[in-house]
N, CA, C and O atoms as a Tinker XYZ file with bonds, in Angstrom:
   536  protein
     1  N     95.345000   73.108000  124.942000    73     2
     2  CA    95.460000   73.368000  123.517000    64     1     3
     3  C     96.773000   74.075000  123.226000    63     2     4     5
     4  O     96.793000   75.282000  122.985000    81     3
     5  N     97.849000   73.341000  123.248000    73     3     6
     6  CA    99.165000   73.897000  122.923000    64     5     7
     7  C     99.373000   73.959000  121.427000    63     6     8     9
     8  O     98.459000   73.713000  120.639000    81     7
     9  N    100.576000   74.288000  121.059000    73     7    10
    10  CA   100.914000   74.388000  119.640000    64     9    11
    11  C    101.124000   73.021000  119.020000    63    10    12    13
    12  O    101.089000   72.890000  117.797000    81    11
    13  N    101.337000   72.014000  119.825000    73    11    14
    14  CA   101.539000   70.677000  119.292000    64    13    15
    15  C    102.953000   70.482000  118.793000    63    14    16    17
    16  O    103.831000   71.314000  119.024000    81    15
    17  N    103.162000   69.379000  118.111000    73    15    18
    18  CA   104.473000   69.028000  117.575000    64    17    19
    19  C    104.778000   69.893000  116.354000    63    18    20    21
    20  O    104.057000   69.819000  115.359000    81    19
    21  N    105.846000   70.724000  116.408000    73    19    22
    22  CA   106.149000   71.605000  115.280000    64    21    23
    23  C    106.604000   70.844000  114.040000    63    22    24    25
    24  O    106.637000   71.416000  112.950000    81    23
    25  N    106.953000   69.574000  114.181000    73    23    26
    26  CA   107.425000   68.785000  113.046000    64    25    27
    27  C    106.301000   68.011000  112.365000    63    26    28    29
    28  O    106.536000   67.261000  111.417000    81    27
    29  N    105.099000   68.198000  112.848000    73    27    30
    30  CA   103.972000   67.452000  112.300000    64    29    31
    31  C    102.984000   68.420000  111.662000    63    30    32    33
    32  O    102.610000   69.425000  112.266000    81    31
    33  N    102.578000   68.122000  110.474000    73    31    34
    34  CA   101.591000   68.939000  109.765000    64    33    35
    35  C    100.351000   68.085000  109.593000    63    34    36    37
    36  O    100.307000   67.214000  108.724000    81    35
    37  N     99.328000   68.335000  110.429000    73    35    38
    38  CA    98.117000   67.517000  110.400000    64    37    39
    39  C     97.422000   67.569000  109.044000    63    38    40    41
    40  O     96.690000   66.641000  108.699000    81    39
    41  N     97.631000   68.618000  108.276000    73    39    42
    42  CA    97.027000   68.726000  106.952000    64    41    43
    43  C     97.565000   67.683000  105.989000    63    42    44    45
    44  O     96.932000   67.387000  104.976000    81    43
    45  N     98.720000   67.128000  106.295000    73    43    46
    46  CA    99.328000   66.124000  105.416000    64    45    47
    47  C     98.940000   64.697000  105.784000    63    46    48    49
    48  O     99.324000   63.765000  105.077000    81    47
    49  N     98.191000   64.497000  106.868000    73    47    50
    50  CA    97.848000   63.153000  107.321000    64    49    51
    51  C     97.057000   62.365000  106.292000    63    50    52    53
    52  O     97.213000   61.148000  106.198000    81    51
    53  N     96.211000   63.037000  105.517000    73    51    54
    54  CA    95.359000   62.324000  104.567000    64    53    55
    55  C     95.997000   62.214000  103.189000    63    54    56    57
    56  O     95.459000   61.528000  102.321000    81    55
    57  N     97.124000   62.868000  102.970000    73    55    58
    58  CA    97.779000   62.835000  101.659000    64    57    59
    59  C     98.678000   61.617000  101.541000    63    58    60    61
    60  O     99.277000   61.188000  102.527000    81    59
    61  N     98.776000   61.059000  100.349000    73    59    62
    62  CA    99.718000   59.955000  100.152000    64    61    63
    63  C    101.159000   60.488000  100.268000    63    62    64    65
    64  O    101.411000   61.655000   99.970000    81    63
    65  N    102.084000   59.650000  100.693000    73    63    66
    66  CA   103.473000   60.088000  100.905000    64    65    67
    67  C    104.080000   60.789000   99.676000    63    66    68    69
    68  O    104.794000   61.781000   99.817000    81    67
    69  N    103.796000   60.276000   98.492000    73    67    70
    70  CA   104.354000   60.878000   97.274000    64    69    71
    71  C    103.902000   62.336000   97.138000    63    70    72    73
    72  O    104.695000   63.199000   96.760000    81    71
    73  N    102.642000   62.606000   97.443000    73    71    74
    74  CA   102.118000   63.963000   97.328000    64    73    75
    75  C    102.707000   64.872000   98.402000    63    74    76    77
    76  O    102.935000   66.056000   98.152000    81    75
    77  N    102.954000   64.334000   99.588000    73    75    78
    78  CA   103.578000   65.118000  100.658000    64    77    79
    79  C    104.984000   65.544000  100.231000    63    78    80    81
    80  O    105.368000   66.700000  100.406000    81    79
    81  N    105.745000   64.604000   99.673000    73    79    82
    82  CA   107.110000   64.903000   99.217000    64    81    83
    83  C    107.080000   65.902000   98.066000    63    82    84    85
    84  O    107.866000   66.848000   98.043000    81    83
    85  N    106.175000   65.694000   97.114000    73    83    86
    86  CA   106.051000   66.608000   95.982000    64    85    87
    87  C    105.698000   68.012000   96.464000    63    86    88    89
    88  O    106.281000   68.993000   96.001000    81    87
    89  N    104.763000   68.112000   97.374000    73    87    90
    90  CA   104.346000   69.400000   97.913000    64    89    91
    91  C    105.496000   70.092000   98.639000    63    90    92    93
    92  O    105.693000   71.299000   98.497000    81    91
    93  N    106.247000   69.324000   99.413000    73    91    94
    94  CA   107.391000   69.891000  100.139000    64    93    95
    95  C    108.450000   70.371000   99.155000    63    94    96    97
    96  O    109.047000   71.429000   99.353000    81    95
    97  N    108.686000   69.602000   98.098000    73    95    98
    98  CA   109.662000   69.996000   97.070000    64    97    99
    99  C    109.245000   71.261000   96.353000    63    98   100   101
   100  O    110.071000   72.143000   96.119000    81    99
   101  N    107.967000   71.362000   95.999000    73    99   102
   102  CA   107.463000   72.561000   95.325000    64   101   103
   103  C    107.579000   73.780000   96.235000    63   102   104   105
   104  O    107.909000   74.876000   95.782000    81   103
   105  N    107.307000   73.579000   97.517000    73   103   106
   106  CA   107.439000   74.674000   98.480000    64   105   107
   107  C    108.883000   75.148000   98.592000    63   106   108   109
   108  O    109.146000   76.348000   98.672000    81   107
   109  N    109.818000   74.195000   98.597000    73   107   110
   110  CA   111.238000   74.549000   98.677000    64   109   111
   111  C    111.682000   75.308000   97.434000    63   110   112   113
   112  O    112.425000   76.283000   97.540000    81   111
   113  N    111.238000   74.876000   96.257000    73   111   114
   114  CA   111.584000   75.562000   95.003000    64   113   115
   115  C    111.010000   76.971000   95.002000    63   114   116   117
   116  O    111.692000   77.923000   94.625000    81   115
   117  N    109.759000   77.103000   95.423000    73   115   118
   118  CA   109.103000   78.410000   95.490000    64   117   119
   119  C    109.849000   79.332000   96.459000    63   118   120   121
   120  O    110.065000   80.507000   96.162000    81   119
   121  N    110.236000   78.803000   97.598000    73   119   122
   122  CA   110.960000   79.581000   98.596000    64   121   123
   123  C    112.319000   80.025000   98.063000    63   122   124   125
   124  O    112.718000   81.170000   98.275000    81   123
   125  N    113.031000   79.141000   97.378000    73   123   126
   126  CA   114.325000   79.497000   96.791000    64   125   127
   127  C    114.182000   80.587000   95.744000    63   126   128   129
   128  O    115.002000   81.502000   95.680000    81   127
   129  N    113.140000   80.493000   94.921000    73   127   130
   130  CA   112.918000   81.498000   93.879000    64   129   131
   131  C    112.638000   82.864000   94.505000    63   130   132   133
   132  O    113.176000   83.879000   94.064000    81   131
   133  N    111.795000   82.880000   95.532000    73   131   134
   134  CA   111.482000   84.137000   96.225000    64   133   135
   135  C    112.753000   84.731000   96.824000    63   134   136   137
   136  O    112.985000   85.935000   96.717000    81   135
   137  N    113.571000   83.897000   97.448000    73   135   138
   138  CA   114.825000   84.371000   98.035000    64   137   139
   139  C    115.767000   84.910000   96.960000    63   138   140   141
   140  O    116.437000   85.921000   97.169000    81   139
   141  N    115.818000   84.230000   95.805000    73   139   142
   142  CA   116.689000   84.677000   94.714000    64   141   143
   143  C    116.234000   86.037000   94.197000    63   142   144   145
   144  O    117.056000   86.932000   94.002000    81   143
   145  N    114.943000   86.197000   93.977000    73   143   146
   146  CA   114.404000   87.468000   93.480000    64   145   147
   147  C    114.663000   88.581000   94.492000    63   146   148   149
   148  O    115.076000   89.677000   94.114000    81   147
   149  N    114.426000   88.309000   95.771000    73   147   150
   150  CA   114.692000   89.305000   96.816000    64   149   151
   151  C    116.166000   89.709000   96.811000    63   150   152   153
   152  O    116.490000   90.889000   96.946000    81   151
   153  N    117.047000   88.738000   96.658000    73   151   154
   154  CA   118.486000   89.015000   96.626000    64   153   155
   155  C    118.850000   89.854000   95.397000    63   154   156   157
   156  O    119.638000   90.793000   95.511000    81   155
   157  N    118.292000   89.532000   94.227000    73   155   158
   158  CA   118.559000   90.309000   93.015000    64   157   159
   159  C    118.108000   91.757000   93.188000    63   158   160   161
   160  O    118.806000   92.680000   92.767000    81   159
   161  N    116.959000   91.957000   93.798000    73   159   162
   162  CA   116.447000   93.311000   94.021000    64   161   163
   163  C    117.350000   94.068000   94.997000    63   162   164   165
   164  O    117.657000   95.238000   94.769000    81   163
   165  N    117.773000   93.420000   96.069000    73   163   166
   166  CA   118.679000   94.076000   97.034000    64   165   167
   167  C    120.011000   94.433000   96.382000    63   166   168   169
   168  O    120.513000   95.541000   96.570000    81   167
   169  N    120.590000   93.501000   95.613000    73   167   170
   170  CA   121.894000   93.719000   94.998000    64   169   171
   171  C    121.865000   94.802000   93.923000    63   170   172   173
   172  O    122.888000   95.433000   93.658000    81   171
   173  N    120.728000   95.020000   93.312000    73   171   174
   174  CA   120.628000   96.003000   92.229000    64   173   175
   175  C    120.821000   97.425000   92.747000    63   174   176   177
   176  O    121.286000   98.289000   92.003000    81   175
   177  N    120.480000   97.683000   93.991000    73   175   178
   178  CA   120.654000   99.003000   94.574000    64   177   179
   179  C    119.616000  100.022000   94.135000    63   178   180   181
   180  O    119.945000  101.186000   93.906000    81   179
   181  N    118.365000   99.594000   94.014000    73   179   182
   182  CA   117.305000  100.499000   93.586000    64   181   183
   183  C    117.000000  101.551000   94.649000    63   182   184   185
   184  O    116.930000  101.223000   95.834000    81   183
   185  N    116.818000  102.812000   94.246000    73   183   186
   186  CA   116.408000  103.822000   95.212000    64   185   187
   187  C    114.937000  103.674000   95.617000    63   186   188   189
   188  O    114.523000  104.172000   96.664000    81   187
   189  N    114.152000  102.985000   94.778000    73   187   190
   190  CA   112.740000  102.729000   95.089000    64   189   191
   191  C    112.506000  101.214000   94.934000    63   190   192   193
   192  O    111.989000  100.773000   93.908000    81   191
   193  N    112.883000  100.424000   95.943000    73   191   194
   194  CA   112.815000   98.970000   95.805000    64   193   195
   195  C    111.406000   98.400000   95.761000    63   194   196   197
   196  O    111.238000   97.208000   95.504000    81   195
   197  N    110.388000   99.222000   96.005000    73   195   198
   198  CA   109.018000   98.736000   95.962000    64   197   199
   199  C    108.262000   99.164000   94.714000    63   198   200   201
   200  O    107.049000   98.968000   94.636000    81   199
   201  N    108.953000   99.745000   93.735000    73   199   202
   202  CA   108.292000  100.224000   92.516000    64   201   203
   203  C    107.739000   99.057000   91.703000    63   202   204   205
   204  O    108.380000   98.013000   91.585000    81   203
   205  N    106.543000   99.244000   91.144000    73   203   206
   206  CA   105.939000   98.215000   90.299000    64   205   207
   207  C    105.302000   98.851000   89.079000    63   206   208   209
   208  O    104.848000   99.994000   89.127000    81   207
   209  N    105.271000   98.110000   87.993000    73   207   210
   210  CA   104.631000   98.578000   86.765000    64   209   211
   211  C    103.143000   98.797000   87.003000    63   210   212   213
   212  O    102.536000   99.670000   86.382000    81   211
   213  N    102.555000   98.015000   87.895000    73   211   214
   214  CA   101.119000   98.141000   88.184000    64   213   215
   215  C    100.773000   99.491000   88.805000    63   214   216   217
   216  O     99.628000   99.932000   88.711000    81   215
   217  N    101.734000  100.148000   89.433000    73   215   218
   218  CA   101.481000  101.419000   90.121000    64   217   219
   219  C    101.900000  102.647000   89.308000    63   218   220   221
   220  O    101.894000  103.759000   89.836000    81   219
   221  N    102.260000  102.469000   88.047000    73   219   222
   222  CA   102.696000  103.596000   87.208000    64   221   223
   223  C    101.528000  104.544000   86.962000    63   222   224   225
   224  O    100.393000  104.114000   86.752000    81   223
   225  N    101.826000  105.834000   86.991000    73   223   226
   226  CA   100.829000  106.892000   86.769000    64   225   227
   227  C    100.735000  107.172000   85.263000    63   226   228   229
   228  O    101.715000  107.593000   84.648000    81   227
   229  N     99.581000  106.943000   84.684000    73   227   230
   230  CA    99.386000  107.091000   83.238000    64   229   231
   231  C     98.634000  108.370000   82.871000    63   230   232   233
   232  O     97.918000  108.398000   81.870000    81   231
   233  N     98.789000  109.418000   83.663000    73   231   234
   234  CA    98.106000  110.677000   83.349000    64   233   235
   235  C     98.473000  111.168000   81.954000    63   234   236   237
   236  O     99.562000  110.899000   81.447000    81   235
   237  N     97.531000  111.898000   81.343000    73   235   238
   238  CA    97.777000  112.494000   80.024000    64   237   239
   239  C     98.998000  113.401000   80.069000    63   238   240   241
   240  O     99.284000  114.048000   81.077000    81   239
   241  N     99.710000  113.428000   78.947000    73   239   242
   242  CA   100.855000  114.310000   78.826000    64   241   243
   243  C    102.173000  113.684000   79.251000    63   242   244   245
   244  O    103.231000  114.271000   79.024000    81   243
   245  N    102.134000  112.511000   79.859000    73   243   246
   246  CA   103.373000  111.868000   80.306000    64   245   247
   247  C    103.992000  111.017000   79.216000    63   246   248   249
   248  O    105.164000  110.653000   79.309000    81   247
   249  N    103.222000  110.691000   78.176000    73   247   250
   250  CA   103.759000  109.877000   77.084000    64   249   251
   251  C    103.949000  108.414000   77.436000    63   250   252   253
   252  O    104.696000  107.697000   76.770000    81   251
   253  N    103.278000  107.980000   78.474000    73   251   254
   254  CA   103.386000  106.585000   78.915000    64   253   255
   255  C    102.023000  105.935000   78.749000    63   254   256   257
   256  O    101.008000  106.491000   79.169000    81   255
   257  N    102.001000  104.764000   78.139000    73   255   258
   258  CA   100.743000  104.042000   77.996000    64   257   259
   259  C    100.862000  102.674000   78.667000    63   258   260   261
   260  O    101.955000  102.113000   78.742000    81   259
   261  N     99.759000  102.145000   79.148000    73   259   262
   262  CA    99.808000  100.805000   79.747000    64   261   263
   263  C    100.323000   99.748000   78.770000    63   262   264   265
   264  O    101.020000   98.817000   79.175000    81   263
   265  N     99.986000   99.885000   77.498000    73   263   266
   266  CA   100.434000   98.909000   76.497000    64   265   267
   267  C    101.955000   98.941000   76.373000    63   266   268   269
   268  O    102.603000   97.895000   76.344000    81   267
   269  N    102.520000  100.143000   76.299000    73   267   270
   270  CA   103.973000  100.288000   76.177000    64   269   271
   271  C    104.674000   99.736000   77.424000    63   270   272   273
   272  O    105.670000   99.021000   77.317000    81   271
   273  N    104.154000  100.070000   78.588000    73   271   274
   274  CA   104.775000   99.587000   79.826000    64   273   275
   275  C    104.681000   98.068000   79.937000    63   274   276   277
   276  O    105.619000   97.418000   80.398000    81   275
   277  N    103.561000   97.509000   79.519000    73   275   278
   278  CA   103.420000   96.051000   79.549000    64   277   279
   279  C    104.424000   95.403000   78.605000    63   278   280   281
   280  O    105.008000   94.367000   78.924000    81   279
   281  N    104.625000   96.024000   77.433000    73   279   282
   282  CA   105.593000   95.488000   76.462000    64   281   283
   283  C    106.996000   95.512000   77.065000    63   282   284   285
   284  O    107.736000   94.535000   76.951000    81   283
   285  N    107.369000   96.628000   77.708000    73   283   286
   286  CA   108.689000   96.701000   78.342000    64   285   287
   287  C    108.798000   95.713000   79.501000    63   286   288   289
   288  O    109.828000   95.059000   79.664000    81   287
   289  N    107.756000   95.604000   80.296000    73   287   290
   290  CA   107.784000   94.710000   81.450000    64   289   291
   291  C    107.889000   93.246000   81.029000    63   290   292   293
   292  O    108.509000   92.444000   81.728000    81   291
   293  N    107.291000   92.893000   79.898000    73   291   294
   294  CA   107.312000   91.502000   79.433000    64   293   295
   295  C    108.514000   91.180000   78.558000    63   294   296   297
   296  O    108.684000   90.036000   78.136000    81   295
   297  N    109.348000   92.174000   78.282000    73   295   298
   298  CA   110.489000   91.978000   77.390000    64   297   299
   299  C    111.467000   90.968000   77.978000    63   298   300   301
   300  O    111.708000   90.973000   79.185000    81   299
   301  N    112.025000   90.114000   77.148000    73   299   302
   302  CA   113.030000   89.142000   77.587000    64   301   303
   303  C    114.403000   89.776000   77.408000    63   302   304   305
   304  O    115.049000   89.602000   76.375000    81   303
   305  N    114.840000   90.514000   78.423000    73   303   306
   306  CA   116.075000   91.281000   78.343000    64   305   307
   307  C    117.288000   90.389000   78.166000    63   306   308   309
   308  O    118.283000   90.816000   77.580000    81   307
   309  N    117.230000   89.159000   78.658000    73   307   310
   310  CA   118.386000   88.261000   78.548000    64   309   311
   311  C    118.633000   87.850000   77.106000    63   310   312   313
   312  O    119.780000   87.855000   76.660000    81   311
   313  N    117.596000   87.496000   76.369000    73   311   314
   314  CA   117.794000   87.046000   74.988000    64   313   315
   315  C    117.833000   88.210000   74.001000    63   314   316   317
   316  O    118.348000   88.062000   72.893000    81   315
   317  N    117.291000   89.374000   74.394000    73   315   318
   318  CA   117.294000   90.550000   73.521000    64   317   319
   319  C    117.730000   91.754000   74.348000    63   318   320   321
   320  O    116.908000   92.545000   74.810000    81   319
   321  N    119.037000   91.871000   74.520000    73   319   322
   322  CA   119.588000   92.939000   75.361000    64   321   323
   323  C    119.433000   94.289000   74.664000    63   322   324   325
   324  O    120.336000   94.769000   73.978000    81   323
   325  N    118.280000   94.872000   74.862000    73   323   326
   326  CA   117.933000   96.145000   74.255000    64   325   327
   327  C    118.162000   97.265000   75.257000    63   326   328   329
   328  O    117.874000   97.115000   76.444000    81   327
   329  N    118.682000   98.389000   74.773000    73   327   330
   330  CA   118.840000   99.557000   75.642000    64   329   331
   331  C    117.521000  100.299000   75.719000    63   330   332   333
   332  O    116.781000  100.380000   74.739000    81   331
   333  N    117.239000  100.836000   76.882000    73   331   334
   334  CA   116.034000  101.621000   77.089000    64   333   335
   335  C    116.459000  102.930000   77.730000    63   334   336   337
   336  O    117.019000  102.936000   78.827000    81   335
   337  N    116.198000  104.031000   77.056000    73   335   338
   338  CA   116.551000  105.350000   77.553000    64   337   339
   339  C    115.272000  106.068000   77.953000    63   338   340   341
   340  O    114.364000  106.236000   77.139000    81   339
   341  N    115.206000  106.487000   79.202000    73   339   342
   342  CA   114.028000  107.182000   79.710000    64   341   343
   343  C    114.407000  108.654000   79.865000    63   342   344   345
   344  O    115.289000  109.002000   80.649000    81   343
   345  N    113.730000  109.502000   79.111000    73   343   346
   346  CA   114.018000  110.934000   79.134000    64   345   347
   347  C    112.762000  111.672000   79.570000    63   346   348   349
   348  O    111.673000  111.445000   79.041000    81   347
   349  N    112.933000  112.564000   80.547000    73   347   350
   350  CA   111.812000  113.339000   81.062000    64   349   351
   351  C    112.370000  114.489000   81.887000    63   350   352   353
   352  O    113.482000  114.395000   82.408000    81   351
   353  N    111.609000  115.575000   82.012000    73   351   354
   354  CA   112.059000  116.660000   82.890000    64   353   355
   355  C    112.137000  116.193000   84.343000    63   354   356   357
   356  O    111.603000  115.145000   84.704000    81   355
   357  N    112.804000  116.983000   85.154000    73   355   358
   358  CA   112.887000  116.694000   86.582000    64   357   359
   359  C    111.481000  116.493000   87.150000    63   358   360   361
   360  O    110.569000  117.278000   86.889000    81   359
   361  N    111.330000  115.430000   87.924000    73   359   362
   362  CA   110.039000  115.145000   88.538000    64   361   363
   363  C    109.093000  114.376000   87.636000    63   362   364   365
   364  O    107.928000  114.178000   87.982000    81   363
   365  N    109.580000  113.940000   86.478000    73   363   366
   366  CA   108.734000  113.222000   85.522000    64   365   367
   367  C    108.535000  111.752000   85.828000    63   366   368   369
   368  O    107.731000  111.093000   85.168000    81   367
   369  N    109.241000  111.224000   86.806000    73   367   370
   370  CA   109.054000  109.829000   87.189000    64   369   371
   371  C    110.045000  108.859000   86.569000    63   370   372   373
   372  O    109.787000  107.656000   86.534000    81   371
   373  N    111.177000  109.359000   86.077000    73   371   374
   374  CA   112.175000  108.487000   85.442000    64   373   375
   375  C    112.695000  107.421000   86.404000    63   374   376   377
   376  O    112.820000  106.251000   86.042000    81   375
   377  N    112.992000  107.836000   87.619000    73   375   378
   378  CA   113.524000  106.889000   88.603000    64   377   379
   379  C    112.506000  105.796000   88.905000    63   378   380   381
   380  O    112.849000  104.615000   88.952000    81   379
   381  N    111.254000  106.197000   89.110000    73   379   382
   382  CA   110.216000  105.201000   89.410000    64   381   383
   383  C    110.050000  104.228000   88.250000    63   382   384   385
   384  O    110.005000  103.015000   88.455000    81   383
   385  N    109.958000  104.759000   87.023000    73   383   386
   386  CA   109.788000  103.890000   85.851000    64   385   387
   387  C    110.943000  102.912000   85.703000    63   386   388   389
   388  O    110.734000  101.719000   85.483000    81   387
   389  N    112.164000  103.424000   85.826000    73   387   390
   390  CA   113.311000  102.532000   85.661000    64   389   391
   391  C    113.347000  101.472000   86.760000    63   390   392   393
   392  O    113.659000  100.312000   86.492000    81   391
   393  N    113.032000  101.860000   87.984000    73   391   394
   394  CA   112.994000  100.875000   89.073000    64   393   395
   395  C    111.905000   99.836000   88.837000    63   394   396   397
   396  O    112.139000   98.641000   89.018000    81   395
   397  N    110.718000  100.281000   88.436000    73   395   398
   398  CA   109.603000   99.354000   88.205000    64   397   399
   399  C    109.947000   98.338000   87.125000    63   398   400   401
   400  O    109.702000   97.143000   87.289000    81   399
   401  N    110.511000   98.810000   86.028000    73   399   402
   402  CA   110.873000   97.895000   84.933000    64   401   403
   403  C    112.001000   96.955000   85.343000    63   402   404   405
   404  O    111.961000   95.762000   85.039000    81   403
   405  N    113.001000   97.487000   86.027000    73   403   406
   406  CA   114.130000   96.663000   86.431000    64   405   407
   407  C    113.738000   95.649000   87.507000    63   406   408   409
   408  O    114.255000   94.532000   87.520000    81   407
   409  N    112.839000   96.028000   88.397000    73   407   410
   410  CA   112.353000   95.077000   89.402000    64   409   411
   411  C    111.575000   93.963000   88.715000    63   410   412   413
   412  O    111.657000   92.803000   89.121000    81   411
   413  N    110.819000   94.311000   87.675000    73   411   414
   414  CA   110.142000   93.281000   86.883000    64   413   415
   415  C    111.141000   92.318000   86.259000    63   414   416   417
   416  O    110.895000   91.113000   86.199000    81   415
   417  N    112.276000   92.851000   85.793000    73   415   418
   418  CA   113.324000   91.981000   85.244000    64   417   419
   419  C    113.895000   91.083000   86.335000    63   418   420   421
   420  O    114.161000   89.906000   86.089000    81   419
   421  N    114.086000   91.622000   87.531000    73   419   422
   422  CA   114.568000   90.807000   88.647000    64   421   423
   423  C    113.575000   89.684000   88.964000    63   422   424   425
   424  O    113.977000   88.563000   89.277000    81   423
   425  N    112.283000   89.991000   88.880000    73   423   426
   426  CA   111.264000   88.980000   89.150000    64   425   427
   427  C    111.262000   87.884000   88.086000    63   426   428   429
   428  O    110.741000   86.791000   88.311000    81   427
   429  N    111.848000   88.185000   86.930000    73   427   430
   430  CA   112.047000   87.161000   85.894000    64   429   431
   431  C    113.430000   86.531000   86.031000    63   430   432   433
   432  O    113.901000   85.833000   85.133000    81   431
   433  N    114.071000   86.791000   87.172000    73   431   434
   434  CA   115.372000   86.243000   87.555000    64   433   435
   435  C    116.519000   86.750000   86.695000    63   434   436   437
   436  O    117.480000   86.021000   86.449000    81   435
   437  N    116.425000   87.999000   86.234000    73   435   438
   438  CA   117.527000   88.660000   85.539000    64   437   439
   439  C    118.323000   89.470000   86.545000    63   438   440   441
   440  O    117.747000   90.074000   87.449000    81   439
   441  N    119.638000   89.490000   86.397000    73   439   442
   442  CA   120.478000   90.343000   87.234000    64   441   443
   443  C    120.420000   91.764000   86.702000    63   442   444   445
   444  O    120.462000   91.986000   85.492000    81   443
   445  N    120.324000   92.714000   87.605000    73   443   446
   446  CA   120.213000   94.124000   87.239000    64   445   447
   447  C    121.100000   94.936000   88.174000    63   446   448   449
   448  O    121.221000   94.620000   89.358000    81   447
   449  N    121.720000   95.983000   87.637000    73   447   450
   450  CA   122.416000   96.959000   88.458000    64   449   451
   451  C    121.825000   98.321000   88.146000    63   450   452   453
   452  O    121.644000   98.677000   86.981000    81   451
   453  N    121.527000   99.076000   89.187000    73   451   454
   454  CA   120.941000  100.396000   89.006000    64   453   455
   455  C    122.028000  101.449000   89.184000    63   454   456   457
   456  O    122.725000  101.462000   90.199000    81   455
   457  N    122.172000  102.330000   88.198000    73   455   458
   458  CA   123.082000  103.462000   88.287000    64   457   459
   459  C    122.389000  104.693000   87.740000    63   458   460   461
   460  O    121.656000  104.615000   86.754000    81   459
   461  N    122.621000  105.824000   88.375000    73   459   462
   462  CA   122.245000  107.098000   87.766000    64   461   463
   463  C    123.246000  107.335000   86.646000    63   462   464   465
   464  O    124.387000  106.881000   86.731000    81   463
   465  N    122.840000  108.034000   85.607000    73   463   466
   466  CA   123.696000  108.237000   84.445000    64   465   467
   467  C    125.016000  108.920000   84.810000    63   466   468   469
   468  O    126.064000  108.544000   84.286000    81   467
   469  N    124.980000  109.912000   85.697000    73   467   470
   470  CA   126.216000  110.599000   86.069000    64   469   471
   471  C    127.187000  109.650000   86.781000    63   470   472   473
   472  O    128.396000  109.723000   86.561000    81   471
   473  N    126.664000  108.766000   87.629000    73   471   474
   474  CA   127.503000  107.800000   88.323000    64   473   475
   475  C    128.053000  106.761000   87.350000    63   474   476   477
   476  O    129.220000  106.383000   87.448000    81   475
   477  N    127.239000  106.301000   86.423000    73   475   478
   478  CA   127.694000  105.327000   85.432000    64   477   479
   479  C    128.803000  105.925000   84.571000    63   478   480   481
   480  O    129.810000  105.263000   84.316000    81   479
   481  N    128.630000  107.171000   84.120000    73   479   482
   482  CA   129.657000  107.824000   83.291000    64   481   483
   483  C    130.967000  107.942000   84.076000    63   482   484   485
   484  O    132.043000  107.708000   83.526000    81   483
   485  N    130.879000  108.299000   85.348000    73   483   486
   486  CA   132.084000  108.396000   86.183000    64   485   487
   487  C    132.766000  107.037000   86.320000    63   486   488   489
   488  O    133.986000  106.937000   86.196000    81   487
   489  N    131.986000  105.998000   86.573000    73   487   490
   490  CA   132.560000  104.653000   86.713000    64   489   491
   491  C    133.203000  104.172000   85.411000    63   490   492   493
   492  O    134.254000  103.532000   85.435000    81   491
   493  N    132.578000  104.478000   84.284000    73   491   494
   494  CA   133.146000  104.082000   82.997000    64   493   495
   495  C    134.447000  104.833000   82.716000    63   494   496   497
   496  O    135.392000  104.250000   82.186000    81   495
   497  N    134.506000  106.106000   83.061000    73   495   498
   498  CA   135.730000  106.885000   82.867000    64   497   499
   499  C    136.865000  106.329000   83.724000    63   498   500   501
   500  O    138.005000  106.236000   83.267000    81   499
   501  N    136.556000  105.965000   84.948000    73   499   502
   502  CA   137.563000  105.382000   85.838000    64   501   503
   503  C    138.023000  104.040000   85.285000    63   502   504   505
   504  O    139.221000  103.760000   85.247000    81   503
   505  N    137.086000  103.216000   84.860000    73   503   506
   506  CA   137.436000  101.891000   84.324000    64   505   507
   507  C    138.280000  102.004000   83.068000    63   506   508   509
   508  O    139.204000  101.216000   82.868000    81   507
   509  N    137.974000  102.969000   82.226000    73   507   510
   510  CA   138.714000  103.149000   80.995000    64   509   511
   511  C    140.152000  103.599000   81.278000    63   510   512   513
   512  O    141.069000  103.286000   80.520000    81   511
   513  N    140.333000  104.328000   82.365000    73   511   514
   514  CA   141.636000  104.870000   82.689000    64   513   515
   515  C    142.513000  103.955000   83.533000    63   514   516   517
   516  O    143.647000  104.317000   83.846000    81   515
   517  N    142.018000  102.776000   83.911000    73   515   518
   518  CA   142.819000  101.935000   84.796000    64   517   519
   519  C    143.780000  101.014000   84.047000    63   518   520   521
   520  O    144.477000  100.222000   84.682000    81   519
   521  N    143.838000  101.095000   82.719000    73   519   522
   522  CA   144.797000  100.324000   81.954000    64   521   523
   523  C    144.380000   98.889000   81.684000    63   522   524   525
   524  O    145.131000   98.132000   81.068000    81   523
   525  N    143.200000   98.506000   82.132000    73   523   526
   526  CA   142.714000   97.147000   81.890000    64   525   527
   527  C    141.672000   97.220000   80.781000    63   526   528   529
   528  O    140.806000   98.095000   80.784000    81   527
   529  N    141.765000   96.306000   79.851000    73   527   530
   530  CA   140.784000   96.279000   78.758000    64   529   531
   531  C    139.443000   95.838000   79.314000    63   530   532   533
   532  O    139.350000   94.806000   79.977000    81   531
   533  N    138.397000   96.623000   79.042000    73   531   534
   534  CA   137.051000   96.304000   79.532000    64   533   535
   535  C    136.137000   96.067000   78.363000    63   534   536
   536  O    134.954000   95.783000   78.552000    81   535
């Protein structure tokens, strides 16, 4: 009982050729999409690359509701480029929230870059001073 021929999928023996090709094509598209999303998440530079909206803590006093988070998570950032400012005291979960929402955008195949505000301000000051119109 060896592994058999690695190029043969016995599960496809009963399927018509058209369905085998269609299934293989769908698998390739699915695989490409997963790879694209993984690449977008890696390129964004998230400090918490595993953050998800599903894991957000909705304890009282945080000012976060599941309805609001779902609305932000479902937002079409590409067609409606809206700014979102997250303000909270230290330890309030700003980094987690921003990562969770931005990872959701990556899963919708949007490009995202993650910057802390101090780093973004520094980069903008440098860009403004380099003599090139931005």
